[in-house]
A tleap script that builds the chain and sets N, CA, C and O, in Angstrom:
source leaprc.protein.ff14SB
mol = sequence {
  NMET MET ARG MET SER HIE ASP ARG GLU SER
  GLY ALA LEU TYR PHE ARG LEU ARG GLU GLY
  GLU VAL SER GLU THR LEU GLU LEU GLN ALA
  PRO GLY ALA TYR MET ASP VAL ASP GLN ASP
  GLY ASN VAL VAL GLY LEU GLU PHE LEU SER
  LEU GLU GLU PHE LEU PHE TYR ILE ASP SER
  ALA LYS GLY GLU VAL ALA PRO PRO ASP GLN
  VAL GLU PRO GLU ALA TYR LEU GLU PRO THR
  ASP ARG GLN ALA ALA ILE ALA ARG ASP LEU
  PHE LYS GLU TRP MET ASP TYR TYR TRP ARG
  SER TYR LEU GLU GLN ASN ARG THR MET ARG
  HIE GLY CGLU
}
set mol.1.N position { 39.025 58.893 69.633 }
set mol.1.CA position { 38.162 57.764 68.656 }
set mol.1.C position { 37.179 58.316 67.965 }
set mol.1.O position { 36.708 57.584 67.093 }
set mol.2.N position { 36.629 59.570 68.091 }
set mol.2.CA position { 35.913 60.463 67.530 }
set mol.2.C position { 35.858 60.951 66.177 }
set mol.2.O position { 36.433 61.945 65.733 }
set mol.3.N position { 35.201 60.247 65.646 }
set mol.3.CA position { 35.195 60.769 64.455 }
set mol.3.C position { 34.221 61.439 63.468 }
set mol.3.O position { 33.277 60.650 63.485 }
set mol.4.N position { 33.787 62.753 62.340 }
set mol.4.CA position { 32.762 63.513 62.535 }
set mol.4.C position { 32.716 63.241 60.437 }
set mol.4.O position { 33.692 63.471 59.723 }
set mol.5.N position { 31.569 62.815 60.000 }
set mol.5.CA position { 31.227 63.162 58.726 }
set mol.5.C position { 29.923 64.146 58.322 }
set mol.5.O position { 29.272 64.617 59.255 }
set mol.6.N position { 29.633 64.382 57.280 }
set mol.6.CA position { 28.941 64.574 56.990 }
set mol.6.C position { 28.665 64.302 55.970 }
set mol.6.O position { 29.665 64.062 55.294 }
set mol.7.N position { 27.200 64.142 55.131 }
set mol.7.CA position { 27.031 63.347 53.285 }
set mol.7.C position { 26.345 65.229 53.027 }
set mol.7.O position { 25.748 66.157 53.573 }
set mol.8.N position { 26.951 64.814 51.897 }
set mol.8.CA position { 26.609 66.594 51.586 }
set mol.8.C position { 25.007 65.888 50.516 }
set mol.8.O position { 24.135 66.615 50.040 }
set mol.9.N position { 25.034 64.993 50.447 }
set mol.9.CA position { 23.842 64.871 49.473 }
set mol.9.C position { 22.573 65.650 50.513 }
set mol.9.O position { 22.035 66.747 50.662 }
set mol.10.N position { 22.545 64.462 50.994 }
set mol.10.CA position { 21.686 64.394 52.299 }
set mol.10.C position { 21.800 65.002 53.259 }
set mol.10.O position { 21.085 64.711 54.218 }
set mol.11.N position { 22.700 66.021 53.348 }
set mol.11.CA position { 23.061 66.798 54.754 }
set mol.11.C position { 23.099 65.932 56.057 }
set mol.11.O position { 23.461 66.607 57.020 }
set mol.12.N position { 22.868 64.824 56.310 }
set mol.12.CA position { 23.246 64.018 57.618 }
set mol.12.C position { 24.619 64.344 58.088 }
set mol.12.O position { 25.582 64.782 57.459 }
set mol.13.N position { 24.473 64.005 59.428 }
set mol.13.CA position { 25.610 64.157 60.341 }
set mol.13.C position { 26.005 63.123 60.667 }
set mol.13.O position { 25.196 62.195 60.650 }
set mol.14.N position { 27.133 62.911 61.015 }
set mol.14.CA position { 27.115 61.563 62.075 }
set mol.14.C position { 28.557 61.844 62.178 }
set mol.14.O position { 29.388 62.162 61.327 }
set mol.15.N position { 28.645 61.609 63.649 }
set mol.15.CA position { 28.981 61.387 65.637 }
set mol.15.C position { 30.231 60.316 65.737 }
set mol.15.O position { 30.462 60.202 66.941 }
set mol.16.N position { 31.305 59.328 64.846 }
set mol.16.CA position { 30.770 58.401 65.258 }
set mol.16.C position { 32.229 57.934 66.834 }
set mol.16.O position { 33.440 57.811 66.647 }
set mol.17.N position { 31.619 57.816 67.944 }
set mol.17.CA position { 32.175 57.847 69.482 }
set mol.17.C position { 33.422 56.883 69.310 }
set mol.17.O position { 34.596 57.248 69.370 }
set mol.18.N position { 32.989 55.635 69.093 }
set mol.18.CA position { 34.041 55.031 69.247 }
set mol.18.C position { 33.550 53.488 68.721 }
set mol.18.O position { 32.397 53.072 68.829 }
set mol.19.N position { 34.824 52.645 68.056 }
set mol.19.CA position { 34.325 51.634 67.601 }
set mol.19.C position { 33.353 50.743 67.589 }
set mol.19.O position { 32.542 51.212 68.387 }
set mol.20.N position { 32.912 49.724 67.172 }
set mol.20.CA position { 31.912 48.788 67.621 }
set mol.20.C position { 31.500 48.567 66.575 }
set mol.20.O position { 32.009 49.090 65.583 }
set mol.21.N position { 30.513 47.773 66.501 }
set mol.21.CA position { 29.077 46.939 65.155 }
set mol.21.C position { 27.895 47.849 66.022 }
set mol.21.O position { 27.798 47.695 67.240 }
set mol.22.N position { 27.027 48.787 65.296 }
set mol.22.CA position { 25.327 49.031 65.180 }
set mol.22.C position { 24.214 47.863 65.184 }
set mol.22.O position { 23.646 47.046 64.460 }
set mol.23.N position { 24.298 48.357 66.512 }
set mol.23.CA position { 23.101 46.557 66.436 }
set mol.23.C position { 21.352 47.372 66.705 }
set mol.23.O position { 20.194 47.000 66.517 }
set mol.24.N position { 21.874 48.363 67.120 }
set mol.24.CA position { 20.356 48.844 67.248 }
set mol.24.C position { 20.162 50.978 67.151 }
set mol.24.O position { 20.692 51.642 68.042 }
set mol.25.N position { 19.589 51.496 66.306 }
set mol.25.CA position { 19.473 53.213 65.815 }
set mol.25.C position { 18.106 53.196 67.200 }
set mol.25.O position { 17.204 52.379 67.385 }
set mol.26.N position { 18.461 54.424 67.947 }
set mol.26.CA position { 17.482 55.116 68.548 }
set mol.26.C position { 17.112 56.609 68.406 }
set mol.26.O position { 17.747 57.654 68.269 }
set mol.27.N position { 15.512 56.178 68.520 }
set mol.27.CA position { 15.735 57.801 68.586 }
set mol.27.C position { 15.624 58.726 69.315 }
set mol.27.O position { 14.764 58.537 70.175 }
set mol.28.N position { 16.327 60.065 69.381 }
set mol.28.CA position { 16.226 61.130 70.006 }
set mol.28.C position { 15.398 61.725 70.302 }
set mol.28.O position { 14.598 61.986 69.404 }
set mol.29.N position { 15.131 62.234 71.600 }
set mol.29.CA position { 13.524 62.926 71.611 }
set mol.29.C position { 13.417 64.490 70.508 }
set mol.29.O position { 12.408 65.067 70.104 }
set mol.30.N position { 14.587 64.747 70.321 }
set mol.30.CA position { 14.866 66.086 69.266 }
set mol.30.C position { 14.699 65.160 67.677 }
set mol.30.O position { 15.194 64.111 67.263 }
set mol.31.N position { 13.797 66.111 67.138 }
set mol.31.CA position { 13.254 65.414 65.815 }
set mol.31.C position { 14.988 65.984 65.109 }
set mol.31.O position { 15.746 66.943 65.257 }
set mol.32.N position { 14.919 64.113 63.948 }
set mol.32.CA position { 15.869 64.314 63.306 }
set mol.32.C position { 17.175 63.335 64.198 }
set mol.32.O position { 17.879 62.571 63.538 }
set mol.33.N position { 17.323 63.435 65.317 }
set mol.33.CA position { 18.243 62.462 66.173 }
set mol.33.C position { 18.630 61.508 65.765 }
set mol.33.O position { 18.431 61.210 64.587 }
set mol.34.N position { 19.100 60.960 66.347 }
set mol.34.CA position { 19.692 59.598 66.301 }
set mol.34.C position { 20.621 58.765 67.112 }
set mol.34.O position { 21.736 59.155 66.767 }
set mol.35.N position { 20.801 57.588 68.232 }
set mol.35.CA position { 21.862 57.174 68.591 }
set mol.35.C position { 22.383 55.529 67.970 }
set mol.35.O position { 21.627 54.575 68.151 }
set mol.36.N position { 23.519 55.370 67.355 }
set mol.36.CA position { 23.185 54.084 67.498 }
set mol.36.C position { 24.608 53.403 69.000 }
set mol.36.O position { 25.665 53.782 69.504 }
set mol.37.N position { 23.692 52.315 69.088 }
set mol.37.CA position { 24.053 51.526 70.007 }
set mol.37.C position { 24.832 50.073 69.888 }
set mol.37.O position { 24.713 49.751 68.706 }
set mol.38.N position { 25.388 49.310 70.414 }
set mol.38.CA position { 26.175 48.130 69.944 }
set mol.38.C position { 25.240 47.409 70.493 }
set mol.38.O position { 24.287 48.035 70.958 }
set mol.39.N position { 25.234 45.238 70.648 }
set mol.39.CA position { 24.420 44.630 71.776 }
set mol.39.C position { 24.512 45.003 73.144 }
set mol.39.O position { 23.523 44.766 73.839 }
set mol.40.N position { 25.877 45.741 73.868 }
set mol.40.CA position { 25.483 46.285 74.576 }
set mol.40.C position { 25.200 46.889 75.566 }
set mol.40.O position { 25.406 46.862 76.780 }
set mol.41.N position { 24.407 47.752 74.425 }
set mol.41.CA position { 23.916 48.917 75.192 }
set mol.41.C position { 24.679 50.030 75.074 }
set mol.41.O position { 24.244 51.072 75.563 }
set mol.42.N position { 26.275 50.021 74.239 }
set mol.42.CA position { 27.151 50.924 74.168 }
set mol.42.C position { 26.900 52.348 73.276 }
set mol.42.O position { 26.256 51.973 72.296 }
set mol.43.N position { 27.046 53.327 73.209 }
set mol.43.CA position { 27.110 54.307 72.502 }
set mol.43.C position { 27.868 54.259 71.438 }
set mol.43.O position { 28.730 55.135 71.506 }
set mol.44.N position { 27.955 53.466 70.236 }
set mol.44.CA position { 28.468 53.957 68.895 }
set mol.44.C position { 29.023 55.409 68.558 }
set mol.44.O position { 30.132 55.942 68.578 }
set mol.45.N position { 27.420 55.887 68.165 }
set mol.45.CA position { 27.403 57.488 66.934 }
set mol.45.C position { 26.227 57.686 67.629 }
set mol.45.O position { 25.507 56.884 68.222 }
set mol.46.N position { 26.093 59.608 67.362 }
set mol.46.CA position { 25.194 59.740 66.657 }
set mol.46.C position { 25.126 60.200 65.356 }
set mol.46.O position { 25.926 60.386 64.439 }
set mol.47.N position { 23.775 60.347 65.565 }
set mol.47.CA position { 23.157 60.867 63.526 }
set mol.47.C position { 22.549 62.135 63.374 }
set mol.47.O position { 21.920 62.339 64.412 }
set mol.48.N position { 22.385 63.376 62.362 }
set mol.48.CA position { 21.634 64.013 62.725 }
set mol.48.C position { 21.164 64.494 60.819 }
set mol.48.O position { 21.982 64.474 59.900 }
set mol.49.N position { 19.993 64.798 60.708 }
set mol.49.CA position { 19.874 64.220 59.284 }
set mol.49.C position { 19.709 65.924 59.063 }
set mol.49.O position { 18.882 66.352 58.257 }
set mol.50.N position { 20.479 66.733 59.770 }
set mol.50.CA position { 20.846 67.911 58.671 }
set mol.50.C position { 21.999 68.812 60.138 }
set mol.50.O position { 22.540 68.351 61.143 }
set mol.51.N position { 21.952 69.899 59.676 }
set mol.51.CA position { 22.591 70.682 60.881 }
set mol.51.C position { 21.869 71.801 61.644 }
set mol.51.O position { 22.236 72.421 62.642 }
set mol.52.N position { 20.830 71.890 60.968 }
set mol.52.CA position { 19.726 72.739 61.841 }
set mol.52.C position { 18.728 71.455 63.164 }
set mol.52.O position { 18.378 71.503 64.343 }
set mol.53.N position { 18.649 70.560 62.130 }
set mol.53.CA position { 18.602 69.275 63.633 }
set mol.53.C position { 19.414 69.278 64.491 }
set mol.53.O position { 19.022 69.321 65.657 }
set mol.54.N position { 20.583 69.241 64.243 }
set mol.54.CA position { 21.792 69.051 64.685 }
set mol.54.C position { 21.288 70.061 66.311 }
set mol.54.O position { 20.785 69.787 67.400 }
set mol.55.N position { 21.797 71.293 65.607 }
set mol.55.CA position { 21.732 72.721 66.555 }
set mol.55.C position { 20.427 72.501 67.703 }
set mol.55.O position { 20.505 72.760 68.904 }
set mol.56.N position { 18.978 71.840 66.831 }
set mol.56.CA position { 17.879 72.161 67.759 }
set mol.56.C position { 17.773 71.453 68.694 }
set mol.56.O position { 16.947 71.639 69.587 }
set mol.57.N position { 18.888 70.171 68.642 }
set mol.57.CA position { 19.313 69.472 69.564 }
set mol.57.C position { 19.987 69.877 70.552 }
set mol.57.O position { 19.756 69.656 71.741 }
set mol.58.N position { 20.834 70.476 70.094 }
set mol.58.CA position { 22.254 71.204 71.169 }
set mol.58.C position { 21.211 72.216 71.995 }
set mol.58.O position { 21.133 72.023 73.208 }
set mol.59.N position { 20.557 73.083 71.518 }
set mol.59.CA position { 19.949 74.288 71.813 }
set mol.59.C position { 19.002 73.750 72.251 }
set mol.59.O position { 18.157 74.643 72.316 }
set mol.60.N position { 18.641 72.987 72.551 }
set mol.60.CA position { 17.142 72.029 73.361 }
set mol.60.C position { 17.948 71.886 74.296 }
set mol.60.O position { 17.635 72.523 75.303 }
set mol.61.N position { 19.297 71.025 74.394 }
set mol.61.CA position { 19.902 70.587 75.952 }
set mol.61.C position { 20.793 71.967 76.467 }
set mol.61.O position { 21.811 71.752 77.125 }
set mol.62.N position { 20.358 73.535 76.130 }
set mol.62.CA position { 21.045 74.460 76.425 }
set mol.62.C position { 22.216 74.921 76.446 }
set mol.62.O position { 22.749 75.622 77.306 }
set mol.63.N position { 22.916 74.237 74.799 }
set mol.63.CA position { 24.441 74.864 74.393 }
set mol.63.C position { 25.430 73.114 74.986 }
set mol.63.O position { 26.442 72.477 74.691 }
set mol.64.N position { 24.570 73.070 75.694 }
set mol.64.CA position { 25.870 71.107 75.077 }
set mol.64.C position { 25.031 70.084 75.609 }
set mol.64.O position { 23.976 70.201 76.233 }
set mol.65.N position { 25.673 69.040 75.261 }
set mol.65.CA position { 25.243 67.691 75.345 }
set mol.65.C position { 26.216 66.596 75.547 }
set mol.65.O position { 26.894 66.259 74.577 }
set mol.66.N position { 26.408 65.867 76.927 }
set mol.66.CA position { 27.318 64.808 76.846 }
set mol.66.C position { 26.991 63.685 76.634 }
set mol.66.O position { 26.554 63.201 77.679 }
set mol.67.N position { 26.964 62.961 75.788 }
set mol.67.CA position { 26.453 61.331 75.001 }
set mol.67.C position { 27.154 60.408 76.257 }
set mol.67.O position { 28.292 60.313 76.714 }
set mol.68.N position { 25.567 59.659 76.615 }
set mol.68.CA position { 26.363 59.296 77.532 }
set mol.68.C position { 26.842 57.524 76.862 }
set mol.68.O position { 26.401 56.969 75.855 }
set mol.69.N position { 28.217 56.837 78.205 }
set mol.69.CA position { 28.992 55.890 76.997 }
set mol.69.C position { 27.880 54.955 76.843 }
set mol.69.O position { 27.847 54.597 75.666 }
set mol.70.N position { 26.766 54.296 77.673 }
set mol.70.CA position { 26.368 53.689 77.687 }
set mol.70.C position { 24.666 53.822 77.858 }
set mol.70.O position { 24.349 54.638 78.723 }
set mol.71.N position { 23.612 53.196 77.218 }
set mol.71.CA position { 22.176 53.331 77.881 }
set mol.71.C position { 21.616 51.977 77.849 }
set mol.71.O position { 22.397 51.026 77.833 }
set mol.72.N position { 20.590 51.819 77.838 }
set mol.72.CA position { 19.393 50.775 78.028 }
set mol.72.C position { 18.396 51.247 77.412 }
set mol.72.O position { 17.488 52.007 77.748 }
set mol.73.N position { 18.740 50.550 76.177 }
set mol.73.CA position { 17.100 50.704 74.466 }
set mol.73.C position { 16.225 50.584 74.716 }
set mol.73.O position { 15.295 51.021 74.038 }
set mol.74.N position { 16.069 49.939 75.805 }
set mol.74.CA position { 14.222 49.963 76.184 }
set mol.74.C position { 13.502 50.967 76.520 }
set mol.74.O position { 12.311 51.267 76.446 }
set mol.75.N position { 15.175 51.787 77.200 }
set mol.75.CA position { 14.509 52.827 77.706 }
set mol.75.C position { 13.998 54.144 76.892 }
set mol.75.O position { 13.574 55.194 77.375 }
set mol.76.N position { 14.116 53.885 75.877 }
set mol.76.CA position { 14.452 54.893 74.358 }
set mol.76.C position { 13.095 54.423 73.605 }
set mol.76.O position { 12.641 55.021 72.630 }
set mol.77.N position { 12.412 53.082 74.283 }
set mol.77.CA position { 11.363 53.374 73.142 }
set mol.77.C position { 10.035 54.025 73.309 }
set mol.77.O position { 10.187 54.773 74.275 }
set mol.78.N position { 8.962 54.121 72.931 }
set mol.78.CA position { 7.759 54.318 73.183 }
set mol.78.C position { 6.910 53.812 73.468 }
set mol.78.O position { 6.808 52.613 73.211 }
set mol.79.N position { 5.865 54.535 74.163 }
set mol.79.CA position { 4.541 53.417 74.968 }
set mol.79.C position { 4.509 52.812 74.365 }
set mol.79.O position { 5.446 52.199 74.876 }
set mol.80.N position { 4.269 52.226 73.538 }
set mol.80.CA position { 3.705 51.317 73.306 }
set mol.80.C position { 4.217 50.465 72.610 }
set mol.80.O position { 3.689 49.405 72.277 }
set mol.81.N position { 5.516 50.927 72.266 }
set mol.81.CA position { 6.924 50.002 71.795 }
set mol.81.C position { 7.202 49.376 72.984 }
set mol.81.O position { 7.663 48.235 73.012 }
set mol.82.N position { 6.990 49.948 73.859 }
set mol.82.CA position { 8.049 49.532 74.824 }
set mol.82.C position { 6.469 48.196 75.255 }
set mol.82.O position { 6.761 47.015 75.067 }
set mol.83.N position { 4.631 48.561 75.901 }
set mol.83.CA position { 4.016 47.193 75.918 }
set mol.83.C position { 4.362 46.099 75.107 }
set mol.83.O position { 4.678 44.970 75.483 }
set mol.84.N position { 4.271 46.549 73.920 }
set mol.84.CA position { 4.486 46.162 72.913 }
set mol.84.C position { 5.382 44.843 72.964 }
set mol.84.O position { 4.997 43.704 72.699 }
set mol.85.N position { 7.081 45.372 73.493 }
set mol.85.CA position { 8.211 44.581 73.506 }
set mol.85.C position { 8.186 43.466 75.173 }
set mol.85.O position { 8.765 42.389 75.310 }
set mol.86.N position { 7.377 44.152 76.161 }
set mol.86.CA position { 6.329 43.782 77.557 }
set mol.86.C position { 5.849 42.334 77.320 }
set mol.86.O position { 6.158 41.324 77.952 }
set mol.87.N position { 4.772 42.505 75.942 }
set mol.87.CA position { 4.283 41.758 75.914 }
set mol.87.C position { 4.356 40.547 74.587 }
set mol.87.O position { 3.495 39.717 74.294 }
set mol.88.N position { 5.480 40.751 74.041 }
set mol.88.CA position { 6.282 39.683 73.250 }
set mol.88.C position { 7.359 39.082 73.919 }
set mol.88.O position { 8.175 38.430 73.269 }
set mol.89.N position { 7.469 39.217 75.145 }
set mol.89.CA position { 8.171 39.184 76.030 }
set mol.89.C position { 7.835 38.237 76.755 }
set mol.89.O position { 8.486 37.192 76.780 }
set mol.90.N position { 6.240 38.529 77.818 }
set mol.90.CA position { 5.320 37.610 78.239 }
set mol.90.C position { 4.767 36.459 77.090 }
set mol.90.O position { 4.183 35.561 77.697 }
set mol.91.N position { 4.775 36.301 76.094 }
set mol.91.CA position { 4.330 35.523 75.362 }
set mol.91.C position { 5.057 34.653 74.888 }
set mol.91.O position { 4.617 33.724 74.211 }
set mol.92.N position { 6.138 34.801 75.137 }
set mol.92.CA position { 7.910 34.286 74.915 }
set mol.92.C position { 7.800 33.247 75.333 }
set mol.92.O position { 7.542 32.176 74.785 }
set mol.93.N position { 8.107 33.670 76.948 }
set mol.93.CA position { 7.906 33.577 78.487 }
set mol.93.C position { 6.670 31.767 78.388 }
set mol.93.O position { 6.671 30.680 78.966 }
set mol.94.N position { 5.963 32.334 77.481 }
set mol.94.CA position { 4.139 31.449 77.833 }
set mol.94.C position { 4.579 30.199 76.940 }
set mol.94.O position { 4.391 29.017 77.228 }
set mol.95.N position { 5.362 30.829 75.510 }
set mol.95.CA position { 5.336 29.539 74.906 }
set mol.95.C position { 6.755 28.531 75.363 }
set mol.95.O position { 6.883 27.314 75.228 }
set mol.96.N position { 7.392 29.193 75.742 }
set mol.96.CA position { 8.872 28.193 76.176 }
set mol.96.C position { 8.106 27.326 77.736 }
set mol.96.O position { 8.490 26.197 78.042 }
set mol.97.N position { 7.025 28.072 78.568 }
set mol.97.CA position { 6.544 27.189 79.745 }
set mol.97.C position { 5.853 25.967 78.680 }
set mol.97.O position { 6.356 24.843 78.687 }
set mol.98.N position { 4.419 26.346 77.585 }
set mol.98.CA position { 3.843 25.424 77.277 }
set mol.98.C position { 5.158 24.523 76.302 }
set mol.98.O position { 4.689 23.389 76.205 }
set mol.99.N position { 6.546 24.536 75.568 }
set mol.99.CA position { 6.988 23.426 75.375 }
set mol.99.C position { 7.184 22.057 76.457 }
set mol.99.O position { 6.791 20.895 76.565 }
set mol.100.N position { 8.124 23.107 77.205 }
set mol.100.CA position { 8.208 23.091 78.468 }
set mol.100.C position { 7.627 21.466 78.154 }
set mol.100.O position { 8.037 20.578 77.406 }
set mol.101.N position { 6.294 21.571 79.259 }
set mol.101.CA position { 5.309 20.562 79.808 }
set mol.101.C position { 5.483 20.057 78.594 }
set mol.101.O position { 6.517 19.392 78.527 }
set mol.102.N position { 4.586 20.141 77.137 }
set mol.102.CA position { 4.929 19.710 76.422 }
set mol.102.C position { 5.446 18.705 75.765 }
set mol.102.O position { 4.990 17.770 75.107 }
set mol.103.N position { 6.658 19.134 76.118 }
set mol.103.CA position { 7.992 18.067 75.760 }
set mol.103.C position { 7.790 16.691 77.025 }
set mol.103.O position { 7.748 15.463 76.959 }
set mol.104.N position { 7.690 17.863 78.285 }
set mol.104.CA position { 7.342 16.530 79.462 }
set mol.104.C position { 6.420 15.341 79.805 }
set mol.104.O position { 6.440 14.361 80.550 }
set mol.105.N position { 5.785 15.783 79.098 }
set mol.105.CA position { 4.193 15.113 78.828 }
set mol.105.C position { 4.648 13.682 78.124 }
set mol.105.O position { 4.615 12.536 78.572 }
set mol.106.N position { 5.086 14.205 76.844 }
set mol.106.CA position { 5.298 13.027 75.879 }
set mol.106.C position { 6.701 12.258 76.563 }
set mol.106.O position { 7.093 11.306 75.888 }
set mol.107.N position { 7.291 12.473 77.484 }
set mol.107.CA position { 8.647 11.791 77.897 }
set mol.107.C position { 8.184 10.931 78.322 }
set mol.107.O position { 8.430 9.783 77.951 }
set mol.108.N position { 7.087 11.349 79.552 }
set mol.108.CA position { 6.095 10.619 80.668 }
set mol.108.C position { 5.086 9.320 79.971 }
set mol.108.O position { 4.930 8.134 80.261 }
set mol.109.N position { 4.496 10.263 78.879 }
set mol.109.CA position { 3.878 8.722 78.144 }
set mol.109.C position { 4.364 8.074 77.291 }
set mol.109.O position { 3.824 7.047 76.880 }
set mol.110.N position { 5.645 8.590 76.770 }
set mol.110.CA position { 6.064 7.665 76.401 }
set mol.110.C position { 7.198 6.456 76.833 }
set mol.110.O position { 7.607 5.579 76.072 }
set mol.111.N position { 7.450 6.579 77.739 }
set mol.111.CA position { 8.506 5.977 79.555 }
set mol.111.C position { 7.307 5.009 79.985 }
set mol.111.O position { 7.263 4.011 80.704 }
set mol.112.N position { 6.500 5.609 79.361 }
set mol.112.CA position { 4.726 4.968 80.977 }
set mol.112.C position { 4.652 5.060 82.521 }
set mol.112.O position { 4.090 4.474 83.446 }
set mol.113.N position { 5.768 6.410 82.272 }
set mol.113.CA position { 5.816 6.781 84.063 }
set mol.113.C position { 4.078 8.021 83.907 }
set mol.113.O position { 3.626 8.579 84.906 }
savepdb mol mol.pdb
quit
Protein backbone atom coordinates (compact mmCIF):
# COMPACT_ATOMS: atom_id res chain seq x y z
CA UNK A 1 0.00 0.00 0.00
CA UNK A 2 3.02 2.27 0.11
CA UNK A 3 2.53 5.58 -1.70
CA UNK A 4 5.11 8.28 -2.32
CA UNK A 5 4.50 11.97 -2.88
CA UNK A 6 6.60 15.04 -3.55
CA UNK A 7 5.62 18.63 -2.82
CA UNK A 8 7.22 20.66 -5.62
CA UNK A 9 6.81 23.95 -3.77
CA UNK A 10 8.54 22.90 -0.53
CA UNK A 11 10.63 20.02 -1.90
CA UNK A 12 9.33 17.66 0.80
CA UNK A 13 9.06 13.92 0.18
CA UNK A 14 6.45 11.76 1.89
CA UNK A 15 6.27 7.97 2.03
CA UNK A 16 2.86 6.74 3.18
CA UNK A 17 3.45 3.23 4.51
CA UNK A 18 -0.07 2.27 5.66
CA UNK A 19 -3.52 3.66 6.14
CA UNK A 20 -4.27 5.24 9.49
CA UNK A 21 -4.75 8.54 11.23
CA UNK A 22 -1.55 10.29 12.26
CA UNK A 23 -1.63 11.08 15.96
CA UNK A 24 2.00 12.14 16.41
CA UNK A 25 4.99 13.13 14.31
CA UNK A 26 8.34 12.05 15.73
CA UNK A 27 11.66 13.60 14.77
CA UNK A 28 14.22 11.07 13.55
CA UNK A 29 17.96 11.23 14.22
CA UNK A 30 18.68 12.82 10.84
CA UNK A 31 17.88 16.52 10.26
CA UNK A 32 14.66 17.11 8.34
CA UNK A 33 13.47 13.51 8.78
CA UNK A 34 10.20 12.67 10.53
CA UNK A 35 8.06 9.61 11.25
CA UNK A 36 4.28 9.73 11.56
CA UNK A 37 2.64 7.25 13.93
CA UNK A 38 -0.95 6.47 14.86
CA UNK A 39 -2.24 6.33 18.44
CA UNK A 40 -1.03 2.72 18.81
CA UNK A 41 2.53 3.54 17.69
CA UNK A 42 2.10 2.00 14.23
CA UNK A 43 4.33 3.75 11.71
CA UNK A 44 2.05 5.44 9.15
CA UNK A 45 4.55 7.42 7.10
CA UNK A 46 7.96 9.01 6.73
CA UNK A 47 8.59 12.62 5.72
CA UNK A 48 11.77 14.28 4.54
CA UNK A 49 11.90 18.04 4.07
CA UNK A 50 14.08 17.69 0.97
CA UNK A 51 15.73 15.14 -1.29
CA UNK A 52 19.09 16.04 0.29
CA UNK A 53 17.77 15.23 3.76
CA UNK A 54 16.34 11.94 2.48
CA UNK A 55 19.71 11.03 0.98
CA UNK A 56 21.50 12.02 4.19
CA UNK A 57 19.12 9.77 6.14
CA UNK A 58 19.75 6.83 3.82
CA UNK A 59 23.52 7.42 3.74
CA UNK A 60 23.69 7.67 7.54
CA UNK A 61 22.13 4.19 7.66
CA UNK A 62 24.77 2.80 5.29
CA UNK A 63 22.52 2.94 2.25
CA UNK A 64 19.48 0.99 3.45
CA UNK A 65 16.63 1.69 5.85
CA UNK A 66 13.83 -0.65 6.93
CA UNK A 67 11.29 1.40 8.90
CA UNK A 68 9.82 -0.43 11.89
CA UNK A 69 6.17 -1.44 11.84
CA UNK A 70 5.59 -0.05 15.31
CA UNK A 71 7.45 2.20 17.76
CA UNK A 72 7.13 3.53 21.28
CA UNK A 73 6.77 7.31 20.73
CA UNK A 74 8.35 8.01 24.13
CA UNK A 75 11.62 6.55 22.85
CA UNK A 76 11.90 9.45 20.40
CA UNK A 77 11.57 12.19 23.00
CA UNK A 78 14.60 14.34 23.75
CA UNK A 79 15.89 13.79 27.30
CA UNK A 80 14.37 17.06 28.52
CA UNK A 81 11.05 16.16 26.86
CA UNK A 82 11.23 12.70 28.45
CA UNK A 83 11.83 14.28 31.85
CA UNK A 84 8.90 16.63 31.30
CA UNK A 85 6.69 13.68 30.33
CA UNK A 86 7.70 11.82 33.50
CA UNK A 87 7.03 14.91 35.62
CA UNK A 88 3.65 15.39 33.91
CA UNK A 89 2.68 11.76 34.59
CA UNK A 90 3.77 11.99 38.23
CA UNK A 91 1.83 15.23 38.68
CA UNK A 92 -1.27 13.62 37.16
CA UNK A 93 -0.94 10.63 39.50
CA UNK A 94 -0.55 12.97 42.48
CA UNK A 95 -3.58 15.05 41.45
CA UNK A 96 -5.68 11.90 40.93
CA UNK A 97 -4.68 10.68 44.42
CA UNK A 98 -5.41 14.08 45.95
CA UNK A 99 -8.80 14.30 44.23
CA UNK A 100 -9.82 10.78 45.35
CA UNK A 101 -8.75 11.60 48.93
CA UNK A 102 -10.69 14.85 48.85
CA UNK A 103 -13.85 13.13 47.57
CA UNK A 104 -13.55 10.38 50.17
CA UNK A 105 -13.08 12.93 52.95
CA UNK A 106 -16.17 14.89 51.82
CA UNK A 107 -18.22 11.71 51.55
CA UNK A 108 -17.18 10.71 55.06
CA UNK A 109 -18.03 14.17 56.46
CA UNK A 110 -21.46 14.29 54.78
CA UNK A 111 -22.45 10.88 56.05
CA UNK A 112 -21.01 11.39 59.52
CA UNK A 113 -18.82 8.33 59.28
